[in-house]
N, C-alpha and C positions, 0 to 999 in steps of 0.2 A: 299774671305771668311776669317774670322778671329775668334777671341774669341767670336764673337756674334752668332756662330752656334754650334749646337750639332747634333748628329745623334741618332735616336731611331728606334727600331723595336717593333711592336706589335707582340708577339710570337704566335706560333700555339695553345697554350693552351687557350689564351684569344680569339683568332679567333674562335676556336671550340665552345666556349661558347657564341659567338656572342657579346662579350664585346667591340669590336673595336670602335663602335660609342660612347659609354660612355667614353672610354679612350680618344678618339680624342676630345670630348667635354671638358673633364677635362684639357687637354693640352692647347687648345685654350682659355678656360676661365682663365687659369693661365697667360695669356699674351704672349704665344708663337705664332709666326707666322709660318705657314707651308710654307717652301721654296721649298720643293720637296716632292712628295709622290707617291708611287706605291705599288701595291699588286703583290707579286711574290711567287711562290712555289720553294724554293731552292732545287737544286739537292744535293745529298750527297756530291759530289765533291765541289760544291759552298760553302756549309756549312763548309767543311774542310778548304777551302781556307780562308774564312772569319774569322774563329776562329783559324787559324794556330798559332797565338800567344800563344794559350793554348795547343798545341799539346803534350807537355810532362806532362800535368796534368792528374790525374786519372779520372777526370770528362769529359775529351775531347770526348771519343767515344760516351758516352751517349748524350752529348750536340749536337754533329753534327747529330746524329740520330734524336733527338728531333726536332732540327731546320729545318730538311728536311722532317718532318712528315706531314706537312700541310702548307697551305698558310700563309704568313706573310705580314705585311704592314711595309715597310721601309720608313723612312722620315728624311728629314733635317729640323731642327727647328731653328728659329732665336729668339733671346732674348738677352738682355744685360747679360753678364756673363752666357751664355747659359748652359755650361756644369754643373757648380755648381748649378744653379737654377733648372735645369731639374733633377739632382740627388736628390735635396731636394724634388721635386715634386713626384718622383717615390718611394723614400724611400729605406730602406735597402734591399739587395738582398734576405734576409730571411724574408718572410712576418710575421713570429712570432716576429721579432725584428723591423719591420717597424713601424714608427710612425703612429698613428691613423690619418686617412684622406689622407694618401699617396696612390698613385695608387697601389703599391704592397700590402699594407695593405688591400685594398679594393677588389683587383682583382686577386692576386696571391694565389696559393694553397700550394705550397711548394717552397723550395729554388731552386729546379730544374725547376719548372714550375711557374716562377715568373712574367708572363704576359708581361713584357716589358724589352727591353735592352736599356741602355743609355750609351753613351760614357763616359769614365772615365777621359779624358783629351782633351784639345783643339786639340792636335796633332792627337790623335786617332779619334776624330770627323771628321777631314779632311780626314784621311785615310779611315775610314769606309764609309763616304759619297761618296768618289770617287770609292769605290767598287761597289756601286749600281747606281750611277748617274754620267752622264757626266756634264761638266761645263755648257752645254747648257740647262740642265734640272733643274738647281738650280736657283731660283729667289730671 
């Protein structure tokens, strides 16, 4: 794996509205190839571990509670310049600031319930992918 991968999660808010099919379609239509995918309901402890990098931020308790509130879809995506291209596709974390036509502009409701997670660097993409998938599960 290298800079051609990124990691994403379709979050509980989008899953609860049954937007996952539309979001997956948008991702594949944008030229991303799904290299790994699974649906999982994170425990509170798993959410704490995954988001440990934010443990000292004020939003951390709410984030881990939200991310363990329902099922999510975790996925590894392949594309040239995957992290940058995916962040362009999903848009700003705040749907009010997200560019029209991005996933967050179309599916997020608030900055806290913003439909999808996308890695912010190639290094984090590798770390995040390894949290959910073994090397045998990524194609």
